[in-house]
N, C-alpha and C positions, 0 to 999 in steps of 0.2 A: 735744754734737752727736750722740752715739751713740743717745740715747734719744728722738730726735725722731720723732714719728709724723706722716707727711705725709698729704696727701689720697689719694695713690696707695695707701699702705699701708692706710688705712681702707677704700678701695674694694675692695682685694684681700681683706680680711677679710669684707666683705659678700658678695663673690662666693662665697667658701668656705662661709659660713654658709647662703646660699640654695641652693647646689648640693647640700648635704646633704639638702635636702627636696624640691627640684624635679628631676624627671627626665622625659625625653620617651620616647615609644615610637613604633612605626610608625603606630599609629592616632591617637595624640595627641602629635605631636612638640613639642619645646621650641624656641621662637623666641628665639635669642640675638642681642643687639644690640651692635654696637661703634660708638662715636661718636668721630670724630677732629675736629680743628678745622674742617675744610672739608667732610668727607663723612660718610656714615652707611652702615653695612653691617648686613645682617640675614640670618640663615640658620636654617632649620628643621632640627633635628638629632634623629635617632633614637639615643638614648643606649644602648639595649639592644645594637644592632649597631655603634654608633660611626660612623654614616653620615650625611652631610649630604643631606637629601632635596631641598631647594630653597634657593636663595639669591638675594639681590637687593642692589644697592648703587647709590649715586648715581654710580658710575663705570662701570656696565655700558653698553656702546655704545648700545643702544637707548634707555636711560633718560637717558643723558647729554645728549642733545639736548633732551629735554623739561624737564630740570632747569635747563638753561642760562638764566640771567637771573632765576631765582626765588629766594626767600628759603630759608634752610636748613630752616626748619620745613615749608615747602611741599614741598621736595624730599624730606624725610623721610616725609611723607604719601604722596607718589607711590611711594616705595620700599615702603612698607607695602602699598599697593594692588597693586603688581606682585608682591610676594611672595605675597599672598593669591591672586592669579590663578594663579600657578604651582602653589600647593598645591591649589587647586580642580581644576586639570587632572589632578593626581595622585590625586584623590579624598579629600583631607583637608579636614575641616570644622572640627574642634576642635583647639586647640593650647594649650600652656602658655607663658606669656610670661615670659621671663627678661630682666630689664632690665640684667643684668650689672653690678650695683652702682651704676648711675646713678640719680639721683632721677627719679621719674615726673613729668617736667615738660618743657616745651619740645619738643625734637626727639624724645625718647623717647616722649612722650605722642602727638605727631603721628603717629609711625610706628605706634603701637598703634591709634590711631583710623583710620588709613588701612587697616590690616589688617582692622579691623571693618567698614569701608565696603566692603571687597572681599569680605566674606561669611564671614570667620573668626569663631569664637566662642571666647572665653577669659575 
């Protein structure tokens, strides 16, 4: 049992491997995504100063009403659009996408496409 490599351990290894190469700055922040069973969270991070520039999730009060009754992928797309709008207000147009070890499929892909619809480039 000690040598068992679980999905979580594999994901953690992917996170470490990607974070060695991907970093965000104030001009080009890193969008980091977290996916739980019911909700999705995204934040734009400036790694140089260690500050979160903007964030959005399916639990934010304004977005919660829009998300209610929709599928999880549709909710993820709305979260991506909301994050893009918040970044546009702060003058950010280009970002680096960090999928945080998740496969680029389903909700992660929907969030990325929503951010692109909102006007972000990555």
